[in-house]
N, CA, C and O atoms as a printed pandas DataFrame, in Angstrom:
     atom_number atom_name residue_name chain_id  residue_number  x_coord  y_coord  z_coord
0              1         N          MET        A               1   96.025  122.339  127.387
1              2        CA          MET        A               1   95.321  122.019  126.174
2              3         C          MET        A               1   94.444  120.784  126.360
3              4         O          MET        A               1   94.593  119.799  125.636
4              5         N          PRO        A               2   93.545  120.832  127.313
5              6        CA          PRO        A               2   92.707  119.663  127.589
6              7         C          PRO        A               2   91.828  119.256  126.409
7              8         O          PRO        A               2   91.438  118.093  126.305
8              9         N          GLU        A               3   91.512  120.194  125.521
9             10        CA          GLU        A               3   90.668  119.866  124.372
10            11         C          GLU        A               3   91.366  118.914  123.400
11            12         O          GLU        A               3   90.710  118.318  122.546
12            13         N          LEU        A               4   92.672  118.765  123.519
13            14        CA          LEU        A               4   93.428  117.871  122.641
14            15         C          LEU        A               4   93.708  116.513  123.273
15            16         O          LEU        A               4   94.205  115.614  122.594
16            17         N          SER        A               5   93.404  116.344  124.541
17            18        CA          SER        A               5   93.835  115.138  125.258
18            19         C          SER        A               5   93.273  113.855  124.664
19            20         O          SER        A               5   94.001  112.866  124.576
20            21         N          ASP        A               6   92.017  113.828  124.256
21            22        CA          ASP        A               6   91.439  112.605  123.685
22            23         C          ASP        A               6   92.127  112.225  122.378
23            24         O          ASP        A               6   92.439  111.055  122.159
24            25         N          ALA        A               7   92.363  113.204  121.512
25            26        CA          ALA        A               7   93.011  112.933  120.225
26            27         C          ALA        A               7   94.448  112.474  120.435
27            28         O          ALA        A               7   94.895  111.532  119.782
28            29         N          VAL        A               8   95.170  113.120  121.328
29            30        CA          VAL        A               8   96.563  112.743  121.583
30            31         C          VAL        A               8   96.620  111.350  122.200
31            32         O          VAL        A               8   97.459  110.538  121.812
32            33         N          GLU        A               9   95.744  111.066  123.152
33            34        CA          GLU        A               9   95.713  109.743  123.780
34            35         C          GLU        A               9   95.437  108.653  122.753
35            36         O          GLU        A               9   96.097  107.614  122.759
36            37         N          LEU        A              10   94.473  108.881  121.878
37            38        CA          LEU        A              10   94.155  107.899  120.841
38            39         C          LEU        A              10   95.346  107.698  119.903
39            40         O          LEU        A              10   95.694  106.563  119.579
40            41         N          GLY        A              11   95.966  108.784  119.470
41            42        CA          GLY        A              11   97.115  108.680  118.568
42            43         C          GLY        A              11   98.277  107.937  119.192
43            44         O          GLY        A              11   98.882  107.082  118.545
44            45         N          VAL        A              12   98.601  108.248  120.446
45            46        CA          VAL        A              12   99.681  107.557  121.144
46            47         C          VAL        A              12   99.369  106.075  121.255
47            48         O          VAL        A              12  100.232  105.237  120.995
48            49         N          THR        A              13   98.148  105.747  121.636
49            50        CA          THR        A              13   97.751  104.351  121.771
50            51         C          THR        A              13   97.911  103.603  120.453
51            52         O          THR        A              13   98.425  102.484  120.434
52            53         N          GLU        A              14   97.484  104.201  119.369
53            54        CA          GLU        A              14   97.582  103.541  118.064
54            55         C          GLU        A              14   99.025  103.341  117.628
55            56         O          GLU        A              14   99.381  102.271  117.133
56            57         N          LEU        A              15   99.866  104.370  117.810
57            58        CA          LEU        A              15  101.262  104.232  117.393
58            59         C          LEU        A              15  102.003  103.200  118.243
59            60         O          LEU        A              15  102.798  102.423  117.714
60            61         N          LEU        A              16  101.752  103.183  119.547
61            62        CA          LEU        A              16  102.402  102.187  120.400
62            63         C          LEU        A              16  101.895  100.786  120.098
63            64         O          LEU        A              16  102.667   99.828  120.147
64            65         N          ALA        A              17  100.622  100.651  119.791
65            66        CA          ALA        A              17  100.080   99.337  119.412
66            67         C          ALA        A              17  100.741   98.833  118.128
67            68         O          ALA        A              17  100.991   97.636  117.988
68            69         N          ASN        A              18  101.023   99.734  117.197
69            70        CA          ASN        A              18  101.705   99.329  115.967
70            71         C          ASN        A              18  103.121   98.823  116.259
71            72         O          ASN        A              18  103.581   97.873  115.624
72            73         N          VAL        A              19  103.805   99.444  117.203
73            74        CA          VAL        A              19  105.132   98.954  117.587
74            75         C          VAL        A              19  105.017   97.543  118.155
75            76         O          VAL        A              19  105.783   96.657  117.774
76            77         N          VAL        A              20  104.073   97.330  119.057
77            78        CA          VAL        A              20  103.899   96.015  119.674
78            79         C          VAL        A              20  103.581   94.959  118.618
79            80         O          VAL        A              20  104.083   93.837  118.697
80            81         N          ARG        A              21  102.759   95.304  117.636
81            82        CA          ARG        A              21  102.350   94.337  116.609
82            83         C          ARG        A              21  103.392   94.111  115.519
83            84         O          ARG        A              21  103.500   93.004  114.991
84            85         N          HIS        A              22  104.158   95.143  115.175
85            86        CA          HIS        A              22  104.956   95.066  113.952
86            87         C          HIS        A              22  106.472   95.184  114.129
87            88         O          HIS        A              22  107.212   94.922  113.181
88            89         N          VAL        A              23  106.949   95.564  115.296
89            90        CA          VAL        A              23  108.389   95.706  115.513
90            91         C          VAL        A              23  108.872   94.505  116.323
91            92         O          VAL        A              23  108.406   94.283  117.441
92            93         N          PRO        A              24  109.805   93.726  115.767
93            94        CA          PRO        A              24  110.213   92.485  116.438
94            95         C          PRO        A              24  110.667   92.645  117.887
95            96         O          PRO        A              24  110.280   91.834  118.728
96            97         N          ASP        A              25  111.477   93.665  118.216
97            98        CA          ASP        A              25  111.946   93.776  119.601
98            99         C          ASP        A              25  111.036   94.637  120.478
99           100         O          ASP        A              25  111.248   94.729  121.687
100          101         N          ARG        A              26  110.037   95.259  119.885
101          102        CA          ARG        A              26  109.012   96.041  120.598
102          103         C          ARG        A              26  109.545   97.243  121.371
103          104         O          ARG        A              26  108.814   97.834  122.166
104          105         N          ARG        A              27  110.787   97.608  121.156
105          106        CA          ARG        A              27  111.332   98.773  121.855
106          107         C          ARG        A              27  111.082  100.023  121.027
107          108         O          ARG        A              27  111.142   99.997  119.798
108          109         N          CYS        A              28  110.802  101.111  121.720
109          110        CA          CYS        A              28  110.567  102.380  121.042
110          111         C          CYS        A              28  110.823  103.528  122.009
111          112         O          CYS        A              28  110.995  103.334  123.212
112          113         N          ALA        A              29  110.841  104.707  121.449
113          114        CA          ALA        A              29  110.940  105.927  122.258
114          115         C          ALA        A              29  109.725  106.783  121.934
115          116         O          ALA        A              29  109.361  106.939  120.769
116          117         N          LEU        A              30  109.106  107.331  122.957
117          118        CA          LEU        A              30  107.933  108.187  122.807
118          119         C          LEU        A              30  108.323  109.596  123.224
119          120         O          LEU        A              30  108.872  109.804  124.306
120          121         N          LEU        A              31  108.036  110.561  122.360
121          122        CA          LEU        A              31  108.328  111.960  122.655
122          123         C          LEU        A              31  107.051  112.770  122.485
123          124         O          LEU        A              31  106.433  112.745  121.421
124          125         N          LEU        A              32  106.660  113.482  123.523
125          126        CA          LEU        A              32  105.507  114.381  123.477
126          127         C          LEU        A              32  106.042  115.804  123.558
127          128         O          LEU        A              32  106.742  116.160  124.505
128          129         N          LEU        A              33  105.709  116.608  122.565
129          130        CA          LEU        A              33  106.189  117.983  122.519
130          131         C          LEU        A              33  105.009  118.945  122.547
131          132         O          LEU        A              33  104.129  118.894  121.688
132          133         N          ARG        A              34  105.005  119.812  123.531
133          134        CA          ARG        A              34  103.982  120.853  123.562
134          135         C          ARG        A              34  104.466  121.982  122.669
135          136         O          ARG        A              34  105.556  122.523  122.859
136          137         N          GLN        A              35  103.645  122.326  121.699
137          138        CA          GLN        A              35  103.970  123.412  120.792
138          139         C          GLN        A              35  103.108  124.613  121.141
139          140         O          GLN        A              35  102.181  124.517  121.945
140          141         N          ARG        A              36  103.426  125.739  120.530
141          142        CA          ARG        A              36  102.686  126.960  120.832
142          143         C          ARG        A              36  101.188  126.774  120.611
143          144         O          ARG        A              36  100.382  127.277  121.394
144          145         N          THR        A              37  100.809  126.062  119.559
145          146        CA          THR        A              37   99.390  125.928  119.209
146          147         C          THR        A              37   98.859  124.517  119.330
147          148         O          THR        A              37   97.726  124.259  118.923
148          149         N          GLY        A              38   99.634  123.592  119.875
149          150        CA          GLY        A              38   99.148  122.218  119.943
150          151         C          GLY        A              38  100.178  121.268  120.507
151          152         O          GLY        A              38  100.998  121.636  121.348
152          153         N          VAL        A              39  100.120  120.033  120.025
153          154        CA          VAL        A              39  100.971  118.961  120.523
154          155         C          VAL        A              39  101.531  118.185  119.342
155          156         O          VAL        A              39  100.830  117.943  118.360
156          157         N          ARG        A              40  102.800  117.795  119.442
157          158        CA          ARG        A              40  103.420  116.899  118.470
158          159         C          ARG        A              40  103.842  115.647  119.231
159          160         O          ARG        A              40  104.412  115.732  120.318
160          161         N          VAL        A              41  103.557  114.490  118.652
161          162        CA          VAL        A              41  103.919  113.211  119.241
162          163         C          VAL        A              41  104.815  112.482  118.246
163          164         O          VAL        A              41  104.535  112.451  117.048
164          165         N          GLU        A              42  105.900  111.894  118.758
165          166        CA          GLU        A              42  106.812  111.116  117.923
166          167         C          GLU        A              42  107.052  109.763  118.584
167          168         O          GLU        A              42  107.310  109.685  119.785
168          169         N          VAL        A              43  106.965  108.698  117.786
169          170        CA          VAL        A              43  107.306  107.357  118.250
170          171         C          VAL        A              43  108.392  106.832  117.322
171          172         O          VAL        A              43  108.179  106.691  116.118
172          173         N          THR        A              44  109.561  106.545  117.897
173          174        CA          THR        A              44  110.711  106.086  117.130
174          175         C          THR        A              44  110.989  104.627  117.469
175          176         O          THR        A              44  110.982  104.240  118.637
176          177         N          ASP        A              45  111.233  103.819  116.435
177          178        CA          ASP        A              45  111.585  102.416  116.641
178          179         C          ASP        A              45  112.678  102.020  115.653
179          180         O          ASP        A              45  113.044  102.808  114.781
180          181         N          ALA        A              46  113.197  100.808  115.787
181          182        CA          ALA        A              46  114.325  100.342  114.979
182          183         C          ALA        A              46  113.911   99.688  113.669
183          184         O          ALA        A              46  114.778   99.288  112.891
184          185         N          SER        A              47  112.635   99.569  113.405
185          186        CA          SER        A              47  112.165   98.891  112.192
186          187         C          SER        A              47  112.153   99.847  111.000
187          188         O          SER        A              47  111.813  101.024  111.127
188          189         N          ASP        A              48  112.534   99.310  109.836
189          190        CA          ASP        A              48  112.458  100.087  108.597
190          191         C          ASP        A              48  111.119   99.906  107.888
191          192         O          ASP        A              48  110.873  100.531  106.856
192          193         N          GLU        A              49  110.255   99.054  108.437
193          194        CA          GLU        A              49  108.946   98.817  107.826
194          195         C          GLU        A              49  108.081  100.067  107.972
195          196         O          GLU        A              49  107.843  100.553  109.078
196          197         N          LEU        A              50  107.621  100.572  106.835
197          198        CA          LEU        A              50  106.813  101.787  106.847
198          199         C          LEU        A              50  105.350  101.472  107.139
199          200         O          LEU        A              50  104.813  100.488  106.630
200          201         N          PRO        A              51  104.708  102.297  107.951
201          202        CA          PRO        A              51  103.269  102.115  108.152
202          203         C          PRO        A              51  102.537  102.514  106.879
203          204         O          PRO        A              51  102.986  103.400  106.152
204          205         N          ARG        A              52  101.433  101.873  106.615
205          206        CA          ARG        A              52  100.661  102.236  105.422
206          207         C          ARG        A              52   99.176  102.097  105.711
207          208         O          ARG        A              52   98.737  101.223  106.458
208          209         N          LEU        A              53   98.430  102.984  105.098
209          210        CA          LEU        A              53   96.978  102.915  105.207
210          211         C          LEU        A              53   96.499  101.716  104.409
211          212         O          LEU        A              53   97.017  101.458  103.322
212          213         N          PRO        A              54   95.528  100.978  104.919
213          214        CA          PRO        A              54   95.027   99.822  104.176
214          215         C          PRO        A              54   94.308  100.252  102.898
215          216         O          PRO        A              54   93.608  101.264  102.878
216          217         N          ASP        A              55   94.491   99.465  101.827
217          218        CA          ASP        A              55   93.796   99.738  100.571
218          219         C          ASP        A              55   92.300   99.485  100.726
219          220         O          ASP        A              55   91.471  100.259  100.248
220          221         N          THR        A              56   91.979   98.410  101.389
221          222        CA          THR        A              56   90.587   98.069  101.683
222          223         C          THR        A              56   90.531   97.595  103.124
223          224         O          THR        A              56   91.547   97.209  103.703
224          225         N          LEU        A              57   89.351   97.625  103.689
225          226        CA          LEU        A              57   89.192   97.188  105.072
226          227         C          LEU        A              57   88.003   96.259  105.164
227          228         O          LEU        A              57   86.876   96.632  104.838
228          229         N          ASP        A              58   88.263   95.065  105.605
229          230        CA          ASP        A              58   87.216   94.080  105.832
230          231         C          ASP        A              58   86.411   94.533  107.048
231          232         O          ASP        A              58   86.978   94.778  108.112
232          233         N          THR        A              59   85.114   94.642  106.897
233          234        CA          THR        A              59   84.277   95.101  108.017
234          235         C          THR        A              59   84.309   94.120  109.190
235          236         O          THR        A              59   83.949   94.484  110.310
236          237         N          GLU        A              60   84.734   92.888  108.942
237          238        CA          GLU        A              60   84.845   91.886  110.003
238          239         C          GLU        A              60   86.230   91.884  110.658
239          240         O          GLU        A              60   86.450   91.178  111.642
240          241         N          ALA        A              61   87.165   92.676  110.112
241          242        CA          ALA        A              61   88.535   92.680  110.626
242          243         C          ALA        A              61   88.578   93.192  112.061
243          244         O          ALA        A              61   87.866   94.128  112.426
244          245         N          VAL        A              62   89.426   92.560  112.864
245          246        CA          VAL        A              62   89.574   92.940  114.262
246          247         C          VAL        A              62   90.559   94.100  114.407
247          248         O          VAL        A              62   90.456   94.886  115.349
248          249         N          ASN        A              63   91.512   94.211  113.476
249          250        CA          ASN        A              63   92.482   95.293  113.549
250          251         C          ASN        A              63   92.673   95.894  112.163
251          252         O          ASN        A              63   91.989   95.507  111.215
252          253         N          GLY        A              64   93.600   96.840  112.044
253          254        CA          GLY        A              64   93.866   97.452  110.748
254          255         C          GLY        A              64   93.286   98.849  110.590
255          256         O          GLY        A              64   93.359   99.434  109.509
256          257         N          ARG        A              65   92.711   99.386  111.659
257          258        CA          ARG        A              65   92.084  100.707  111.576
258          259         C          ARG        A              65   92.900  101.818  112.220
259          260         O          ARG        A              65   92.505  102.983  112.165
260          261         N          GLY        A              66   94.025  101.479  112.825
261          262        CA          GLY        A              66   94.799  102.449  113.594
262          263         C          GLY        A              66   95.247  103.662  112.800
263          264         O          GLY        A              66   95.062  104.796  113.242
264          265         N          LEU        A              67   95.835  103.434  111.628
265          266        CA          LEU        A              67   96.284  104.570  110.832
266          267         C          LEU        A              67   95.118  105.348  110.242
267          268         O          LEU        A              67   95.226  106.553  110.016
268          269         N          LEU        A              68   94.009  104.670  109.992
269          270        CA          LEU        A              68   92.814  105.394  109.533
270          271         C          LEU        A              68   92.315  106.333  110.623
271          272         O          LEU        A              68   91.926  107.466  110.344
272          273         N          LEU        A              69   92.325  105.859  111.864
273          274        CA          LEU        A              69   91.935  106.706  113.004
274          275         C          LEU        A              69   92.912  107.878  113.151
275          276         O          LEU        A              69   92.498  109.020  113.347
276          277         N          LEU        A              70   94.201  107.582  113.055
277          278        CA          LEU        A              70   95.205  108.635  113.166
278          279         C          LEU        A              70   95.023  109.679  112.073
279          280         O          LEU        A              70   95.107  110.880  112.330
280          281         N          ASP        A              71   94.775  109.217  110.858
281          282        CA          ASP        A              71   94.572  110.118  109.733
282          283         C          ASP        A              71   93.343  111.014  109.951
283          284         O          ASP        A              71   93.339  112.178  109.551
284          285         N          ALA        A              72   92.316  110.466  110.578
285          286        CA          ALA        A              72   91.074  111.213  110.801
286          287         C          ALA        A              72   91.193  112.220  111.948
287          288         O          ALA        A              72   90.574  113.283  111.899
288          289         N          MET        A              73   91.986  111.895  112.986
289          290        CA          MET        A              73   91.994  112.766  114.157
290          291         C          MET        A              73   93.159  113.734  114.207
291          292         O          MET        A              73   93.067  114.761  114.879
292          293         N          ALA        A              74   94.245  113.442  113.522
293          294        CA          ALA        A              74   95.419  114.324  113.569
294          295         C          ALA        A              74   95.317  115.390  112.486
295          296         O          ALA        A              74   94.729  115.159  111.429
296          297         N          ASP        A              75   95.890  116.549  112.754
297          298        CA          ASP        A              75   95.937  117.594  111.740
298          299         C          ASP        A              75   96.907  117.214  110.632
299          300         O          ASP        A              75   96.672  117.507  109.460
300          301         N          LYS        A              76   98.008  116.554  111.017
301          302        CA          LYS        A              76   98.936  116.014  110.030
302          303         C          LYS        A              76   99.754  114.930  110.701
303          304         O          LYS        A              76   99.925  114.917  111.920
304          305         N          TRP        A              77  100.260  114.013  109.874
305          306        CA          TRP        A              77  101.109  112.956  110.386
306          307         C          TRP        A              77  102.038  112.494  109.281
307          308         O          TRP        A              77  101.799  112.759  108.103
308          309         N          GLY        A              78  103.091  111.807  109.663
309          310        CA          GLY        A              78  104.023  111.321  108.662
310          311         C          GLY        A              78  105.050  110.394  109.276
311          312         O          GLY        A              78  104.970  110.019  110.446
312          313         N          VAL        A              79  106.033  110.032  108.433
313          314        CA          VAL        A              79  107.091  109.113  108.834
314          315         C          VAL        A              79  108.431  109.697  108.385
315          316         O          VAL        A              79  108.564  110.180  107.261
316          317         N          SER        A              80  109.400  109.645  109.262
317          318        CA          SER        A              80  110.765  110.047  108.937
318          319         C          SER        A              80  111.663  108.830  109.091
319          320         O          SER        A              80  111.732  108.238  110.168
320          321         N          LEU        A              81  112.354  108.454  108.012
321          322        CA          LEU        A              81  113.296  107.342  108.064
322          323         C          LEU        A              81  114.647  107.831  108.556
323          324         O          LEU        A              81  115.055  108.952  108.253
324          325         N          TRP        A              82  115.345  106.990  109.315
325          326        CA          TRP        A              82  116.671  107.310  109.831
326          327         C          TRP        A              82  117.724  106.654  108.952
327          328         O          TRP        A              82  117.561  105.504  108.546
328          329         N          SER        A              83  118.790  107.365  108.658
329          330        CA          SER        A              83  119.830  106.837  107.763
330          331         C          SER        A              83  120.499  105.589  108.339
331          332         O          SER        A              83  120.939  104.734  107.570
332          333         N          GLY        A              84  120.588  105.458  109.638
333          334        CA          GLY        A              84  121.196  104.289  110.255
334          335         C          GLY        A              84  120.221  103.155  110.492
335          336         O          GLY        A              84  120.584  102.141  111.088
336          337         N          GLY        A              85  118.985  103.311  110.035
337          338        CA          GLY        A              85  117.941  102.308  110.250
338          339         C          GLY        A              85  116.918  102.809  111.252
339          340         O          GLY        A              85  117.239  103.586  112.151
340          341         N          GLY        A              86  115.719  102.369  111.091
341          342        CA          GLY        A              86  114.632  102.759  111.969
342          343         C          GLY        A              86  113.833  103.927  111.407
343          344         O          GLY        A              86  114.119  104.440  110.324
344          345         N          LYS        A              87  112.844  104.325  112.158
345          346        CA          LYS        A              87  111.945  105.389  111.698
346          347         C          LYS        A              87  111.306  106.080  112.879
347          348         O          LYS        A              87  111.317  105.580  114.003
348          349         N          THR        A              88  110.750  107.244  112.596
349          350        CA          THR        A              88  109.923  107.971  113.554
350          351         C          THR        A              88  108.588  108.230  112.883
351          352         O          THR        A              88  108.527  108.838  111.814
352          353         N          VAL        A              89  107.520  107.768  113.515
353          354        CA          VAL        A              89  106.161  108.084  113.072
354          355         C          VAL        A              89  105.688  109.207  113.979
355          356         O          VAL        A              89  105.805  109.115  115.201
356          357         N          TRP        A              90  105.158  110.260  113.389
357          358        CA          TRP        A              90  104.788  111.439  114.159
358          359         C          TRP        A              90  103.394  111.935  113.759
359          360         O          TRP        A              90  102.901  111.648  112.668
360          361         N          PHE        A              91  102.782  112.680  114.669
361          362        CA          PHE        A              91  101.539  113.381  114.335
362          363         C          PHE        A              91  101.452  114.658  115.143
363          364         O          PHE        A              91  102.092  114.807  116.184
364          365         N          GLU        A              92  100.639  115.578  114.636
365          366        CA          GLU        A              92  100.408  116.849  115.318
366          367         C          GLU        A              92   98.911  117.103  115.442
367          368         O          GLU        A              92   98.138  116.830  114.525
368          369         N          CYS        A              93   98.530  117.622  116.582
369          370        CA          CYS        A              93   97.144  118.021  116.850
370          371         C          CYS        A              93   97.171  119.449  117.376
371          372         O          CYS        A              93   98.052  119.825  118.148
372          373         N          GLY        A              94   96.213  120.220  116.953
373          374        CA          GLY        A              94   96.121  121.589  117.439
374          375         C          GLY        A              94   96.288  122.575  116.314
375          376         O          GLY        A              94   96.360  122.194  115.145
376          377         N          GLY        A              95   96.349  123.828  116.659
377          378        CA          GLY        A              95   96.518  124.865  115.662
378          379         C          GLY        A              95   95.179  125.281  115.084
379          380         O          GLY        A              95   94.123  124.926  115.609
380          381         N          GLU        A              96   95.232  126.029  114.012
381          382        CA          GLU        A              96   94.016  126.595  113.407
382          383         C          GLU        A              96   93.067  125.537  112.866
383          384         O          GLU        A              96   91.853  125.738  112.846
384          385         N          SER        A              97   93.627  124.391  112.421
385          386        CA          SER        A              97   92.766  123.360  111.836
386          387         C          SER        A              97   92.517  122.220  112.784
387          388         O          SER        A              97   92.267  121.099  112.341
388          389         N          ALA        A              98   92.579  122.472  114.097
389          390        CA          ALA        A              98   92.387  121.402  115.083
390          391         C          ALA        A              98   90.995  120.800  114.957
391          392         O          ALA        A              98   90.015  121.482  114.655
392          393         N          HIS        A              99   90.949  119.475  115.205
393          394        CA          HIS        A              99   89.684  118.734  115.132
394          395         C          HIS        A              99   88.923  118.874  116.415
395          396         O          HIS        A              99   87.831  118.322  116.549
């Protein structure tokens, strides 16, 4: 699925950058799943802090665009909270509505 490689690479980079910036211990697990029609990526960390899209974006801001990029390039994405603490942020690319 080489047509998805740029989108998957960008999404992985953004999610890992969020871990480095926002998770105190910076540890995470990355899971790449090849699906019948595309790719699913999951990044799990120990933080309960939920990612959120910015309400506004300063055009001079150096960061803060990662989730906007993810929202634009992924077919769908979301967050799953773990009952023992932590979360998994995931996205999928591919399928009938692939970008």
